[in-house]
Backbone as a printed PyTorch tensor [residue, N CA C, xyz], in Angstrom:
tensor([[[-23.9220,   9.7160, -57.8240],
         [-24.5040,  11.4120, -57.1840],
         [-24.1790,  10.8800, -55.5870]],

        [[-24.5640,   9.7600, -54.8460],
         [-24.7990,   9.9340, -53.5500],
         [-23.7380,   9.8500, -53.2220]],

        [[-22.4530,   9.2120, -53.6440],
         [-21.4440,   9.5890, -53.2830],
         [-20.4510,  11.2420, -53.3170]],

        [[-20.9250,  11.7570, -54.0610],
         [-20.2940,  13.0510, -54.1010],
         [-21.3530,  14.0720, -53.5830]],

        [[-22.2770,  13.5310, -52.9210],
         [-23.4470,  14.2230, -51.6710],
         [-22.6830,  13.9100, -50.7310]],

        [[-22.1110,  12.5080, -50.8780],
         [-21.5090,  12.3940, -48.9730],
         [-20.0780,  12.7640, -48.7310]],

        [[-19.8760,  13.5380, -49.8780],
         [-18.2970,  14.1640, -49.8440],
         [-16.7050,  12.9970, -50.0820]],

        [[-17.4320,  12.1440, -50.8060],
         [-16.3270,  11.9060, -51.6340],
         [-15.9130,  11.8150, -52.6330]],

        [[-14.1340,  11.9260, -52.4410],
         [-13.3520,  12.7920, -53.3450],
         [-13.6210,  12.0820, -54.8390]],

        [[-13.6830,  13.3500, -56.2630],
         [-13.9530,  12.9030, -57.4340],
         [-12.8710,  11.6050, -57.9140]],

        [[-11.6930,  11.6890, -56.9130],
         [-10.2970,  10.4650, -56.9610],
         [-11.0140,   9.4240, -56.8450]],

        [[-11.4710,   9.3000, -55.7700],
         [-12.1510,   8.1090, -55.1760],
         [-13.0660,   7.2880, -56.2510]],

        [[-13.8670,   8.2040, -56.0790],
         [-15.1400,   7.6150, -57.7360],
         [-14.0740,   7.1040, -59.0170]],

        [[-13.0790,   8.0350, -58.8010],
         [-12.8730,   7.8280, -60.6170],
         [-11.8890,   6.2070, -59.9740]],

        [[-11.3400,   5.8270, -59.4100],
         [-10.5630,   4.8700, -58.9820],
         [-11.5310,   3.4290, -58.8670]],

        [[-12.8150,   4.1600, -58.4080],
         [-13.5780,   2.8020, -57.9460],
         [-14.3010,   2.1500, -59.6060]],

        [[-14.8080,   3.3980, -60.0850],
         [-15.2140,   2.6400, -61.6670],
         [-14.0080,   2.5690, -62.3920]],

        [[-12.8450,   2.4660, -62.3510],
         [-11.6750,   1.9020, -62.9410],
         [-11.9190,   0.4520, -62.5140]],

        [[-11.5550,   0.6760, -61.0580],
         [-11.6150,  -0.8680, -60.3250],
         [-13.1000,  -2.0040, -60.9840]],

        [[-14.1370,  -1.3560, -61.3770],
         [-15.0330,  -1.8040, -61.8160],
         [-15.1310,  -2.3660, -63.1600]],

        [[-14.1870,  -1.1900, -63.5000],
         [-14.0670,  -1.4110, -65.3130],
         [-15.2370,  -0.3650, -66.5810]],

        [[-16.2050,   0.6780, -65.3110],
         [-16.3240,   1.2220, -65.7190],
         [-15.6800,   2.1410, -66.8950]],

        [[-16.4310,   2.8010, -67.8390],
         [-15.7790,   3.6300, -69.0670],
         [-16.8480,   4.6820, -69.4120]],

        [[-16.0260,   5.5840, -69.6850],
         [-16.5150,   6.7500, -70.6940],
         [-17.8590,   6.2160, -71.6150]],

        [[-18.9630,   7.0630, -72.1810],
         [-19.7130,   6.8430, -72.9650],
         [-18.8800,   6.8760, -74.5210]],

        [[-17.5570,   6.8250, -74.8600],
         [-17.0240,   6.7260, -75.3660],
         [-15.8860,   5.7330, -75.6920]],

        [[-16.3180,   4.9110, -74.4180],
         [-15.4000,   3.5090, -74.1760],
         [-14.0690,   3.8180, -73.7800]],

        [[-13.5980,   5.0650, -73.0210],
         [-12.1320,   5.3630, -72.6440],
         [-12.4870,   5.0260, -71.0040]],

        [[-11.0570,   4.8530, -70.4050],
         [-11.3770,   4.4840, -68.7280],
         [-11.3440,   6.2630, -68.4070]],

        [[-12.3840,   6.3770, -67.1590],
         [-12.1610,   7.9410, -66.7400],
         [-10.9880,   8.1650, -66.0450]],

        [[-11.2410,   9.5780, -66.1770],
         [-10.1400,  10.1540, -65.3700],
         [-10.5700,  11.0840, -64.6680]],

        [[-10.0960,  11.5320, -63.5130],
         [-10.8840,  12.6190, -63.1120],
         [-11.3970,  14.3120, -63.6620]],

        [[-10.2950,  14.3620, -64.2460],
         [-10.6400,  15.6250, -65.2900],
         [-12.2010,  15.2780, -66.2810]],

        [[-12.1790,  13.7470, -66.6070],
         [-13.5060,  13.8240, -67.1830],
         [-14.9210,  13.8350, -66.4980]],

        [[-14.3530,  13.2510, -65.2140],
         [-15.7470,  13.6170, -64.2290],
         [-16.4110,  15.3520, -64.4120]],

        [[-15.0540,  15.3180, -63.6290],
         [-15.3340,  17.0710, -62.9150],
         [-15.7070,  17.9080, -64.3180]],

        [[-15.6010,  17.6820, -65.5080],
         [-16.3290,  18.2190, -66.7850],
         [-17.6110,  17.7240, -66.6170]],

        [[-17.7510,  16.7230, -66.0950],
         [-19.2170,  16.4530, -66.3290],
         [-20.1020,  17.1490, -64.9130]],

        [[-19.3980,  17.3280, -64.2770],
         [-20.2010,  17.6480, -62.9480],
         [-20.7020,  19.0650, -62.9790]],

        [[-19.1760,  20.0040, -64.3220],
         [-19.6340,  20.9650, -64.0370],
         [-20.4900,  21.9080, -65.0660]],

        [[-21.2770,  20.6270, -66.1100],
         [-21.5570,  20.6370, -67.6930],
         [-23.2620,  21.2710, -66.7350]],

        [[-23.6040,  22.0390, -67.3840],
         [-25.3160,  22.4280, -66.7180],
         [-25.9940,  21.4010, -67.6970]],

        [[-25.5910,  20.5590, -68.3170],
         [-26.7700,  19.9500, -69.5700],
         [-26.7010,  18.4440, -68.6830]],

        [[-25.5840,  18.3110, -67.9450],
         [-25.5210,  17.0710, -67.1010],
         [-26.5340,  17.6850, -65.7240]],

        [[-26.3600,  18.3140, -65.4550],
         [-26.9370,  18.6730, -63.5220],
         [-28.1680,  18.1230, -63.5220]],

        [[-28.0630,  17.2800, -62.0370],
         [-29.3930,  16.4500, -61.4790],
         [-29.6300,  17.3930, -60.0100]],

        [[-30.7110,  17.4550, -59.5980],
         [-30.8760,  17.8300, -58.5900],
         [-31.0780,  17.0420, -57.2730]],

        [[-30.4120,  17.1610, -56.3120],
         [-30.7100,  16.4100, -54.9280],
         [-31.8270,  15.6680, -54.9280]],

        [[-32.7840,  16.7530, -55.0010],
         [-33.9940,  16.1190, -54.6030],
         [-34.6280,  14.5800, -55.7570]],

        [[-34.2430,  14.6180, -56.3100],
         [-33.9020,  13.9180, -57.6740],
         [-35.1790,  14.4520, -58.9600]]])
């Protein structure tokens, strides 16, 4: 979340995750559309205050 608040592009976050081998909960490689869907989902919402 810190990277998003720091104005890092979603594609950059996904590229970092791919480089580090981070996968989705289903075990697939991340795509920017997966991350955008998650960020837009109110069930996954968090607040900056924590």
